C-alpha positions as CSV (number, residue, x, y, z in Angstrom):
1,M,7.7,21.3,-27.5
2,P,6.2,18.7,-25.0
3,T,8.0,15.4,-25.1
4,L,5.7,12.2,-25.0
5,Q,7.1,9.9,-22.1
6,K,6.2,6.2,-22.9
7,K,6.2,4.1,-20.6
8,L,7.3,0.4,-19.7
9,P,4.3,-1.7,-18.7
10,S,4.3,-2.9,-15.1
11,L,4.5,-6.6,-15.9
12,A,7.4,-5.4,-18.4
13,L,9.6,-3.8,-15.3
14,K,8.9,-6.8,-13.3
15,E,10.4,-8.7,-16.0
16,V,13.7,-6.6,-16.2
17,F,13.9,-6.4,-12.7
18,E,13.5,-10.1,-11.7
19,I,16.7,-10.8,-14.5
20,L,18.6,-8.3,-12.4
21,A,17.3,-9.6,-9.1
22,N,21.2,-10.9,-8.2
23,D,22.5,-7.7,-9.2
24,I,21.8,-5.7,-5.9
25,K,23.5,-2.5,-7.3
26,T,21.8,-2.3,-10.4
27,L,18.6,-3.3,-8.8
28,Y,18.8,-0.4,-6.1
29,S,20.0,2.3,-9.1
30,C,16.7,1.2,-10.6
31,T,15.2,2.5,-7.6
32,Q,16.6,5.9,-8.5
33,V,15.0,6.2,-11.5
34,N,11.4,7.1,-10.7
35,S,8.5,6.5,-8.4
36,E,7.0,3.4,-10.3
37,W,10.8,2.0,-10.9
38,F,11.1,2.2,-7.2
39,C,7.9,0.7,-6.2
40,E,8.1,-2.3,-8.9
41,A,12.2,-3.1,-7.8
42,S,11.9,-2.3,-4.4
43,P,10.0,-5.8,-3.2
44,L,13.0,-7.5,-5.0
45,L,15.7,-6.2,-2.9
46,W,14.0,-6.4,0.5
47,R,13.3,-10.4,-0.2
48,D,16.3,-11.3,1.2
49,P,18.1,-7.9,2.7
50,F,20.3,-10.6,5.5
51,S,21.8,-12.4,2.3
52,N,25.1,-10.3,2.2
53,K,26.4,-9.0,5.6
54,S,26.9,-5.7,3.7
55,K,25.0,-2.9,5.4
56,T,22.3,-5.1,6.6
57,H,22.3,-2.9,9.4
58,F,20.1,-0.3,7.8
59,A,17.4,-2.8,7.1
60,I,16.7,-3.3,10.9
61,G,16.4,0.8,11.1
62,T,14.0,0.3,8.4
63,Y,12.2,-2.1,9.6
64,I,11.8,-0.4,13.1
65,Q,10.3,2.4,11.3
66,E,7.5,0.1,10.1
67,M,6.4,-0.5,13.5
68,S,3.4,0.8,15.2
69,L,3.4,4.3,17.1
70,Q,2.8,2.2,20.2
71,K,6.3,-0.3,19.7
72,K,7.9,2.6,18.5
73,Q,7.8,4.2,21.8
74,I,8.5,1.2,23.7
75,I,11.8,1.0,21.9
76,K,12.1,5.0,22.2
77,K,11.5,4.3,26.4
78,N,13.9,1.4,27.1
79,F,16.7,2.0,24.2
80,N,16.7,5.8,23.8
81,I,16.6,5.8,20.2
82,S,14.2,8.2,18.7
83,R,15.2,8.7,15.5
84,F,13.0,6.2,13.8
85,E,9.8,8.0,14.2
86,S,9.0,8.6,10.9
87,N,7.4,6.0,9.1
88,S,8.8,3.9,5.7
89,L,7.4,4.4,2.3
90,L,6.8,0.8,1.4
91,P,5.6,-2.1,3.6
92,Y,9.0,-3.6,3.6
93,S,8.8,-6.2,5.8
94,S,5.9,-7.7,3.5
95,F,8.5,-8.2,0.6
96,L,10.8,-10.5,3.0
97,R,10.5,-14.1,1.6
98,S,14.0,-15.7,3.1
99,I,15.7,-14.8,6.1
100,N,19.9,-16.2,7.1
101,I,19.0,-16.2,11.1
102,N,23.1,-15.7,11.5
103,N,22.8,-12.5,9.1
104,F,20.2,-11.2,10.8
105,M,21.6,-11.2,14.2
106,D,24.8,-10.1,13.1
107,A,22.7,-7.2,11.2
108,V,20.9,-6.5,14.9
109,I,24.4,-6.5,16.5
110,N,26.1,-4.1,13.6
111,F,22.5,-1.9,14.2
112,W,23.2,-1.5,17.9
113,Q,26.9,-0.9,17.7
114,N,26.7,1.9,14.9
115,F,23.3,3.3,16.6
116,H,25.6,4.0,19.8
117,K,28.8,5.2,17.8
118,Y,26.6,7.5,16.0
119,S,24.3,8.7,18.9
120,Q,27.3,9.7,21.6
């Protein structure tokens, strides 16, 4: 028997996700439900990715994936980074609305340290 799947209207999802904007764990869980929820919740997760220092170095890798092929080749050549050749799913950098520069710098350093730790 076929099931009828009712979908929440996009605007309703946005409203719910906006309420959850400060609950990062729940919002992240919402991105795992389906592709529509992923596309609606991701901009909220990525509008201030450096506000919390926890795992912010992953954001740096995601931003590298968004770079043009030419820029990726420069990074690959100068820093021996090859695992960021794939493209990202969404334009994550376009969601950025706020940045804590100190946390950003810490994330870059943390990214570099983690990259070298796992690439050796």
